[in-house]
C-alpha positions in Angstrom: 24.8 79.1 -93.3 26.5 77.4 -96.2 29.9 77.4 -94.5 28.4 76.1 -91.2 26.7 73.2 -93.1 30.0 72.3 -94.8 31.9 72.3 -91.5 29.3 70.1 -89.9 29.1 67.7 -92.8 32.9 67.2 -92.7 32.6 66.5 -89.0 29.9 63.9 -89.7 32.1 62.3 -92.4 35.0 62.0 -89.9 32.6 60.6 -87.3 31.3 58.0 -89.7 34.8 57.0 -90.8 35.9 56.6 -87.2 32.8 54.5 -86.2 33.2 52.3 -89.3 36.9 51.9 -88.4 36.1 50.8 -84.9 33.5 48.3 -86.2 36.1 46.8 -88.5 38.6 46.8 -85.7 36.3 44.8 -83.5 35.8 42.3 -86.3 39.5 41.8 -86.8 40.1 41.6 -83.0 37.6 38.9 -82.6 39.0 36.8 -85.4 42.6 37.2 -84.4 41.9 36.4 -80.7 40.3 33.1 -81.6 42.2 32.0 -84.7 45.4 34.0 -84.7 46.8 35.6 -87.8 45.0 32.9 -89.9 41.8 34.3 -88.6 42.1 37.1 -91.1 41.6 34.6 -94.0 38.6 33.1 -92.2 37.1 36.6 -91.8 37.5 37.3 -95.5 35.7 34.0 -96.3 33.0 34.8 -93.8 32.5 38.2 -95.2 32.2 36.9 -98.8 29.7 34.3 -97.7 27.7 36.8 -95.8 27.6 39.3 -98.7 26.6 36.5 -101.1 23.8 35.5 -98.7 22.5 39.0 -98.4 22.6 39.6 -102.1 20.7 36.3 -102.8 18.1 37.2 -100.2 17.3 40.2 -102.3 16.5 43.9 -101.5 14.1 45.0 -98.8 10.6 44.2 -100.1 8.1 47.0 -100.6 5.2 46.8 -98.1 2.3 45.0 -99.8 -0.2 47.8 -98.9 2.0 50.5 -100.3 1.0 52.0 -103.7 2.9 54.2 -106.1 2.0 57.9 -106.1 1.6 58.9 -109.7 2.0 62.4 -111.1 -1.7 62.8 -111.4 -2.3 61.8 -107.8 -0.1 64.6 -106.4 1.5 67.0 -108.9 2.9 69.2 -106.1 4.8 66.3 -104.4 6.3 65.2 -107.7 7.3 68.8 -108.5 9.1 69.1 -105.2 10.7 65.6 -105.6 12.0 66.5 -109.1 13.4 69.8 -108.0 15.2 68.3 -105.0 16.5 65.3 -107.0 17.9 67.7 -109.6 19.6 69.8 -106.9 21.0 66.6 -105.4 22.2 65.5 -108.8 20.6 62.1 -108.6 20.8 59.9 -111.7 17.0 59.4 -111.5 14.1 60.5 -109.3 13.2 58.1 -106.5 9.8 56.4 -106.7 7.2 57.8 -104.3 5.1 55.3 -102.4 2.1 55.9 -100.2 1.4 53.7 -97.2 -2.0 53.9 -95.7 -2.2 54.7 -92.0 -2.5 57.8 -89.8 0.9 57.4 -88.3 3.3 60.1 -89.6 6.4 58.5 -91.0 8.8 58.5 -94.0 11.5 56.0 -95.0 13.7 55.2 -98.0 14.3 51.7 -99.2 16.2 50.2 -102.2 14.6 47.8 -104.7 15.4 46.4 -108.1 14.2 49.7 -109.7 16.3 51.9 -107.5 15.4 54.0 -104.5 11.9 54.4 -103.2 10.6 56.9 -100.7 7.7 55.7 -98.6 5.3 58.3 -97.1 2.4 57.5 -94.8 -1.0 59.0 -95.7 -1.0 60.6 -92.2 2.2 62.4 -93.0 1.0 63.6 -96.4 -2.4 64.8 -95.0 -0.9 66.6 -91.9 2.2 68.3 -93.1 2.3 71.5 -95.1 4.1 71.8 -98.4 7.1 73.4 -96.8 7.3 70.6 -94.2 6.9 67.9 -96.8 9.7 69.5 -98.8 11.9 69.2 -95.7 11.1 65.5 -95.2 11.6 64.6 -98.9 14.9 66.5 -98.8 16.0 64.5 -95.7 15.2 61.2 -97.5 17.0 62.3 -100.6 19.9 63.3 -98.4 20.2 59.6 -97.4 20.2 58.6 -101.0 22.7 61.2 -102.0 25.2 60.2 -99.4 24.7 56.4 -100.1 23.6 55.7 -96.6 21.5 52.6 -97.6 24.7 50.9 -98.9 26.6 52.0 -95.8 23.9 50.6 -93.5 23.9 47.3 -95.5 27.6 46.6 -95.1 27.7 47.8 -91.5 25.0 45.3 -90.7 27.1 42.6 -92.4 30.1 43.5 -90.2 28.0 43.5 -87.1 26.5 40.1 -87.9 29.9 38.5 -88.6 31.3 40.0 -85.4 28.4 38.6 -83.4 28.8 35.2 -85.1 32.5 35.0 -84.3 31.9 36.2 -80.7 29.2 33.5 -80.2 31.4 30.9 -81.8 34.1 32.0 -79.3 31.7 31.5 -76.4 31.0 28.0 -77.5 34.7 27.2 -78.0 35.5 28.5 -74.5 32.6 26.8 -72.7 32.9 23.4 -74.3 36.3 23.1 -75.8 38.5 24.9 -73.3 41.1 22.0 -73.1 41.4 22.0 -76.9 42.1 25.8 -76.8 44.7 25.3 -74.1 46.5 22.5 -76.0 46.4 24.5 -79.3 48.4 27.2 -77.7 45.7 29.9 -77.9 46.0 32.2 -74.9 43.2 34.6 -73.9 43.8 37.2 -71.2 41.0 38.1 -68.9 40.6 41.4 -70.6 40.4 39.8 -74.1 37.9 37.3 -72.8 35.6 39.9 -71.4 35.9 42.0 -74.6 35.1 38.9 -76.7 32.0 38.2 -74.6 30.8 41.8 -74.9 31.6 42.2 -78.7 28.0 41.8 -79.9 26.8 44.5 -77.5 29.6 46.9 -78.5 29.1 46.3 -82.2 25.4 47.0 -81.8 26.1 50.3 -80.0 28.5 51.4 -82.7 26.0 50.5 -85.4 23.3 52.6 -83.6 25.7 55.5 -83.1 26.5 55.4 -86.8 22.8 55.4 -87.7 22.3 58.5 -85.6 25.3 60.2 -87.1 23.9 59.6 -90.6 20.5 61.1 -89.5 22.3 64.3 -88.5 24.1 64.3 -91.8 20.9 63.8 -93.8 19.4 66.8 -91.9 22.4 68.8 -93.1 21.9 67.6 -96.7 18.2 68.5 -96.5 19.0 72.1 -95.4 21.7 72.3 -98.1 19.1 71.3 -100.7 16.2 73.5 -99.5 18.0 76.4 -97.8 15.2 76.1 -95.2 16.0 74.6 -91.8 12.6 75.6 -90.4 10.6 73.4 -92.7 12.3 70.2 -91.6 12.4 71.3 -88.0 8.6 71.9 -88.0 8.0 68.6 -89.6 10.1 66.7 -87.0 8.2 68.4 -84.2 4.8 67.4 -85.6 6.0 63.8 -86.2 7.5 63.5 -82.7 4.3 65.0 -81.1 2.0 62.5 -82.9 4.2 59.5 -82.1 4.4 60.4 -78.4 0.6 61.0 -78.3 0.0 57.6 -79.9 2.4 55.9 -77.5 0.7 57.5 -74.5 -2.5 55.7 -75.4 -0.8 52.4 -74.9 1.8 53.4 -72.2 0.2 56.1 -70.0 3.5 57.1 -68.4 5.6 60.3 -68.7 7.8 60.2 -71.8 11.5 60.7 -71.4 12.8 63.2 -74.0 16.5 62.4 -73.4 18.5 60.8 -76.2 19.4 57.2 -75.8 22.3 55.1 -77.0 19.8 52.4 -78.0 17.9 54.6 -80.4 18.4 54.5 -84.2 17.5 58.3 -84.4 18.8 61.2 -82.4 16.4 62.9 -80.0 14.0 65.2 -81.9 14.8 68.1 -79.6 18.5 67.9 -80.5 17.8 67.7 -84.2 15.4 70.6 -84.1 17.9 72.6 -82.0 20.7 72.0 -84.5 18.5 72.8 -87.5 17.4 76.2 -86.0 21.0 77.1 -85.1 21.9 76.8 -88.7 19.6 79.6 -89.6 21.5 81.9 -87.2 24.9 81.0 -88.7 26.4 82.8 -91.7 
């Protein structure tokens, strides 16, 4: 199983690199098409301004109704967290936060004190210790592979690309004579691509998010050696979410994966996790 995990992890690394490269390529294309070679300098300036803006806006805030889970509140959770953090070789253990609510969910955020893992009370009360171990390992997998930082910069690239594309729309619609006199020539293909850049960049961002979810699953199995724990947790979470959704939208739910989702289909994740158990 260890060799299979290693092979799949390298495949995910390659996929992440290629998607990030495509995202950067779209950004460069949009700048060069509108501003020529000098557009590269403008892109650098925009990138610096955007990064400074996001840094000044601060980290993602902790939900106001989330409270810290102390050692005395749940010794077992903290024991599992400490064990997994040590195996992952994290510099420090993430902070555990509890969010009141029956919905089953988990998430990792960054704040001024480091990484925090948020668990809903519905998740903690419903899942077994084995399943919680798989969920915590998945979230620690995101921290271990620096996904939060990656998502942060990919979001910046997407926003800059969308800004440049929209700026191009305005220039083309209202200042077409100026563009013609300035010598900038846009082919029909370039024009269509420029118009669709925000859509393409969003699709690439979502594809990258799904890729990192698969990778975090692999990291979780590597940390626990137990694909079944995480697979069982994912099935319970998916079942509860679909059941809650059916109360508001009483229509048949489509289980197919979608290019507009941030997470892969649960059925596919579970299938890949259980296949790891069969591999040597």
